[in-house]
N, C-alpha and C positions, 0 to 999 in steps of 0.2 A: 346492318348487323355488326355488332362489335364483338370480336373474339378476344377473350381474356384467358390466354393459355399459359400464363406465367408459371404455374405450378404443374403443368401437364408434362407427360413424358414426350420424348421426340416422336414416338409412334402415334400417340394421340394427336399430335400436331399434324402428322402425315394424313391421318383420317380426315381432319378438318380441311387440310389443303385439297384433298381429293373431292370432298363434298362441296366446297365453295369455290373451286378454282384456286388461285393463289390468294393469300391474305392481302396481297397488294391491291386486289380488286375490291376489298371490303373497305368502304369509305367510312372513316371515323370522323365525327364532328370535332373540330379542333379550334383552338385560338393560339395566336402567336404572342410571345413576350420577346421584345427586342430591346436592345440598349447598347451601351458602350461602357467599358470598364475605365477605371482611373488611369490605366496604362495605355488606353487608346484602342483596345481590342473591341471589335463589334461582336455581338452574339445574337442568336435567334434560338428560342426555345418554343417548340410546338407541343401543345398540351391538349390531350383529349378532354372533352367535356366530362365533368364529374371525376376527374383524376384525384386519387388519394395517395397518401404517402406509401401505402403498401403496393401500389401499382408499379413503382420504380421509375428510374430515369436512365436513359441511354445517352451517352456522350459520344459524338462522332468527331474524329480528328482528321482534318484534311491533309493533303500532301504538300510537297515543296512548291512554293509559288513566290516568284519575285515581283508580282504585280503589287501596286499600292494597296495597302490595307483598306478594306471597305466593308459594306454590309454583307451579311451572310445569307446566301440562298441555297447552299449545299448542306443538306442534313444527312447525307450518306446514302449508299445504295440500297439499304434495307429499311428506309424510313417508313414506307407504307406498311410493311409487315409489322414493324415495331409499334406503330400507332394503333394498328388493328389489334394488337395483342395487349393494348392498354398502357403502354409506356409513354411517358413524356420523352421527347427527343431534343437534344441540345447540341449546338455547335458554335465554336468560336472561330473568328477570323485569325486569331493570334494578333498580338500587338506588333510583332516583328515579321518581316518578310524572310524568305529563304529558310536557313537553319535557325528556326525560331525558338530553340529550346532554352535559351537564356531567360525567357519570360513566360513560357507556356504554362508552367504550373500555376503561377500567379494569375494568368489570364483565365484559366479554367476555374480556379478556385473562386475568383470574383464573379464569374458567370453563375456558378452554382449558388453562391451566396445571394445573388440577386434573385435567383429562382426561389430560394427558400424564403426570402422576405415576402414574395408575392404569393407563394403557395405553402408547402410544408417541406421539411427535410425528408428526402426519399429514404425509405427503409433499405433499398438496394439500388446500387448504381452499377451499370455495366458500361464498359468503355471499349470502343473499337476505333480503328483508324487504318489508313492505307499509306504505304510508302513512308514519307516523313511522319505521317500520322501514326505509324506503327511504333516508332521510337518515342513519340509524344505519349502514346498509350502506356508503354513500358515505364516511362518516367513518372507519369501520374500514379501508377500503381505503387512504385517504389518510394516515392516521396510522401505518400500517404497524407496529403493535405486536403484531399477531397474525401468526404465521409462515405463510409459504408460501401466501398468498392468491393464487389463480390466476384466479378468476372471480367475478362478482357479478351479481345479478339484482334490482335494485330494481323493485318493481311498485307502481304508483300512488304513487310516492315523493314525499315533500316535499323533493325534491332541489334546490329553489331555496334551501334552508337558512333561516337565521334571518330573512332579509329578508322572507320570506312573512308573518311576523307583523305587518309594517307594514300589510298588508291587513286583518288582524284588528282592529288599532287603528282603521284608517279606518272599518271597518264599525261599530264600537262608537260612535265619535264622530259618524258620520253618523246613526246611530240616535238619539243624544242630541239632535242638531240638529233632526231631524224630529219626534221623539216626546217629547222631554223635558218639554214643557209640556202634554202631553195627560194629563188626570186619570187616574190609575191605571196609566200606562204607563212611569213613570220607573223606571230601574234604578240601584241604588246605585253610587256611584263617580263616573265621569265624569272630566273633565280634572283636577280637583283630587284628587290622590292616585290617578290612574289606574293600574290598576283598583282596586276596593275589596278590602280583605283578605277572605279566605274567611270567610263568615258562614253558619253552619248554618241561620239563620232565613230566608235567602233561597236557595231551591233551584231546581232545573230547572223544577219545576212553577210556581213563582212567576214565574220568568223568562218561561216560555211564556205565562202569563196576561197579563203586562205587554205582551209583543210582540203578542199577539192583540188586546188592548185598543186598541193603536195602529193595527194594520194589518188585523185580521180574518183573518190568515193561516190560522188553524185553522178558519175558517168556509167554507162554500161561497161561491163568488165572488158569487152573486146575493144573498146575505144581508149583504154588507158595506155599510156606509154609504158615501156618496160621499167623505167625508173619509178613511175608512179605506182605500178603494181608491186614492185619490190619494197618500196617504202610502206605501202599499206600492209603488206604481208608481215613486215617486221613489227609494226606497231601492234597489230592484232596478235601476233605470236607472243610478244613480250607481255602484253596486258591480259590476254585470254578473253578479250571482248568479242562479241559477234559483230560482224561488219555493219549490220543494220542499226546498231546502237552507237556507232562511233561519233556521229555528229551530236547526238543527244548527250553523250558523256562528255564530249569536248565543251559543250555549252555549260554543263555543271562545273567542269574543271577550269572554266574561264570566268563566266559571269557569277556562278554560285560562289566560287572561292573569293572573287573580288568583293562580293557583298559580305561574306563571312568575315574576312580579315579587316575590311576598312569601315564597316558600320560602327559608329562610336558606341552603340549599345551592345555590341558583340565584342570583337577583339581590338577595335580601335587602332588598327594599324600594326599591331604586334603579330609576329609570325609564330604559329604553334607547330610548324611542320619541320621535319628533318628527314633527310635521306642519306646522311653522311656515310653510313656503313651498309647501306642496302646493296645487295647483289642481285642484279636483274637477269642474269643468266644469258646475256647476249654480249659478246666481247665488245662489239662496237658501241652499244648503248652504255655498258659499264665504263668504257673509256671516255665517251663524249658527254655523258649526262652531267648537268650542273649539280653540284652538291650544296645543300643548304642545311643550316643548323637552327633548331627551334629555340625560341625564348622559353625558358623553363616555366616561368610564371604564366605565360600565355598558354602553353601546352597544358599545364595543370588546370587552369581555368576552363579551357576548351573541353577537356575530358570530363570535368565536373558537369558539363552541360551538353551531351549527357552520355555517360557510359553505364549500361545496366550493371547492377550489382547482384541481382538475384534475390534481393530482400523483398519478397512479394507477400509475406504473411500467409493468410488463408485464401488469397485470391486465386481463382481457377483461370487458367490461360489456355486457349487454343490458338495456334498460330498457323496461318496458311501462306504458302509461297509457291511460285512457279519455278520449275527447275532451270529454265534457260533465261531468266530475267537478266537483261544486259545492263540495267541501270542500278537496281538494288539487288545485288547478287544473292543467290540462294544460300551462299556460304555464311551470310549474316545469321542464319538460323543455327548453325553449329556453334557460333559464338554465344548466342543467347541461351541455347540449351545447356551450355557448359556451366552456366551460373544459376539458372532457375532450378529449384528442386524438381526431380522427375514426377513426384506426386502432385505437382501443381501445373504440369505442362504437357500438352499434347500437340504434336506437330503433324501437319498434313502437307505433303509435297505433290503438287500437280505436275505431271509430266506432259510437256507440250511438244507439238510437232515443229512449231516455229517460235523463236524467242518473242516474248512479250514482257511488258511491265504491268503487273496487276491484271493479267488477262484471264480472270476467273469467269466461269459461267454462273448464271443465277442459281442453279442447283447446288453448285459447290459452295457458294457463299451461304445459302440458306441452310444447308445441312450443318455447316460449322456453327452457325448462329443457334439453331435449335438444339444441337447437342451441348453447346455451352449452357444454354438455359436449363436443360435437363440436369446437367452436372451440378450447376449452382443450386438447383432445387432438391438435390440429394441423391440423384442417380449415380451409379458408378462412373469413374473416370473413363471417358471414351478413348478409343484407340484410333490410329489412322485407318484401320480396317473398318471401324464403325463409321468414320467419316465417309468412306467410299460406299459402303452398303446403304447408309442413310441417304446419301446423294442419289444413288440409283433408284431408291424408293421414291424420293422427291421427284426425280425426273419422270418416273412412271406415273406420278400423279399430275403431270402436266407442266412442270416447271422446266424451263429451258436448260438443257445440258450442253455437252456431254459431261460425264463424271470421269475424271482422269487422275484421281488421287492414288498414288502408288505406296502401299503400306511398307514395301521393302526398300524404298529409296534410302540410300545412305548419303547424307549431306557431307560434302568434303569440308575439310578444315578451312577456316577463313584465311589462314596463313598461305594457303595455296594461291589465293588470288590477291590478297593485300599483304604484301611482304612486311614482316616485322621490321621495325626500324633498326634494331640491333639484336644480337644474340649473346647470351651469357656463355663465355668460354672459360671453363675452369682452368686454373693454373696454380702455381705454387703460392701466389699472393691473392688469388681470386677464388672465392667459393660461390657456388650457385645453389639457391634454395627456392622451393615453392613452385607449384604448377609447372612441372616439367622443367625445372631449372630456369625459371623466369627471372629471378632476381639475383643480381650480382652484388657481392659484398667485398669491399676493399678497405684496408686500414692503413693509415700512415701515422707513425708515432714519433714523439720527441721526448727525450728524457731531460733531467735537470741539468745535465752537462751540455745540452744542446745537440747531442747526437740524434740522428733521425734514421728512420728505416721504414720498411713496409712489413706489415704483419704477415706471417706465414700461416697458410691454411692448415687446420686440423679437422679431419672429418670425424663426426660423432655419430649422428643418425640421420634419417631422411629429412627431418624438419629443423634440426639444429646442428651447429658446428662451432668452430672457434678459431682463434689465432694465437700463435706464440710470437714473442718479440725477440727474445734474447737466446732461448734454448728450447729445442723441440720437446723436452720433458717438462716444460713450465708454461702451461696455458695461461695467457694474460687476459683473454676476452672470449666470452661465449655469446653466440647469437642464435636467434630462432625466428622463423617466419611462419605465421599462421594465416590461413584464409578465413577472415571474419566477414566476408561480404554478405552472407545471409543473415548476419547479426546486425551489422551497422553499415554495410556497403563498402567496407575498406579491408585492405590487407593490413595485418598487424606485425610490427617489428618489436622484438624484445632483445635486449642485450644486458649482459652482466659483466661488469668490470672487476677483474681480479688483480688490478694494478692501479697505482696512483700516478702512473706515467701519462702525460698528455697524449691524446690520440684523436684523430678524426676518422669516424666510421662512415664510409660512403656506400649508400644502397641505391642501385640503379634498377629501375623497372624496365627490362629490355623489351617488354610488350609495348610500352608507351614512350620510352626514352626519357622518363622523368627520373629525377635524382633527388634524394634527401640525404643530407649530411648531418651526423650527430657528433658533437664535440665534447670531449671530456677534458676539463682544464687540468693543468699540472697540480698534483697533490690531491686530486679528487678521486673517490671511489664511487662509481655510478652504476646503478641498475635502472634501466629505463624500459617502460612499456609504452609504445606508441600505437594506439588502436585506430588511428586515422592516418597511417603512414602513406598509403597509396590507395 
């Protein structure tokens, strides 16, 4: 029996689930379309017999994987349900390993194009993914190169985007500061050439041995030396990571970073990371940690691949996360929620007894999926309470639980776990604008006589300000910062020159440590609007 519940309410779906067991038990007759894109990504699309364009397509995005790219056999945890509901289901291997977001939009776009050539253009596409697949899902929605995307379900998603890797760099450098001098504990790389190029002679087992030598993390707590216990406690206190995730996170901060930085199709050896002004809150770590500085072009390129902007159009998004995830921190959700319009976004947080990564039950996943379908079909936007009550009803219908979604959970700010690289400190020559004083503005001027100086700040209102050069009662330059992310994915900088004196206006994004400099030549009166500034 084939269930086609695409336009049904979630409660009608529950009735069907109770009547037939789970839809996963309903076997749909299908055929597979497989192939490879021009960039080298493999794909598989599973299509129910008799599929039509109005039945829709689901795209599944897998998580972080450093294994060689190969054929696709993972179509997601809900594939049986989705096929029974009449959808075609597709998945790409991606053409890149690891942090694959430099090419994922093209990979999926070409997969969908191949599907359209064989079948029809789907009238509706729903996208979901886990871990890395969560940020791939967000990127696909915002880049809008895949047609007719109406709904998205990132689960345990790295939806804070590229910035979350700053936390990985912090962990690696904190480890070096605490463990680097311990015999047998050093890991190749460090601040000089961070991280080391991939080296087959240093593998996961060698890394685990080094970390255990320093911290005893693989040993029962009672067998650790006092020094090991103290070093482990310091690393966990400064990073906020659960002990059970330390080795996993060190793997990402060693091998994942090496792949990201040194892959010629990614950053090609350029360093996008900086910690020159980060305060870690531990006197010894702050004194001993290596300080590195990012290449600005590399950091900008990295953040473009990919940091969510919130430009999601009409797409409906439900996001799920576990509260104690030690790999993709729950704080990612606060970053994502800060840019996506509330009317497009519902968040459900699962409260765990023990930390996990993507440790959802079948009932939790299925309730989110069915509520997303109902929302797309025209039902009201679901709430976190709806997620929990629907999950409980699904569980009562025989789907494996428990249901642990807490509607009252408050997600901490990402800055609590991934420290901002710098902060804007207002002064006589520095003004701070935008998003809680995120952007720092500084001006240096030079007149026709060769005299130079720094512009002096003049406060005007919350979004604009200015500078005087020669006299406090004579404003020479006005500036304004606007958040245009939901329009075109960027912050906008505007300035108006009230002088023909030469000046350089430097704008620093203290969130990402990126810098843009605007130059006004001698004798020029300039008014500039940069709608793709950051």
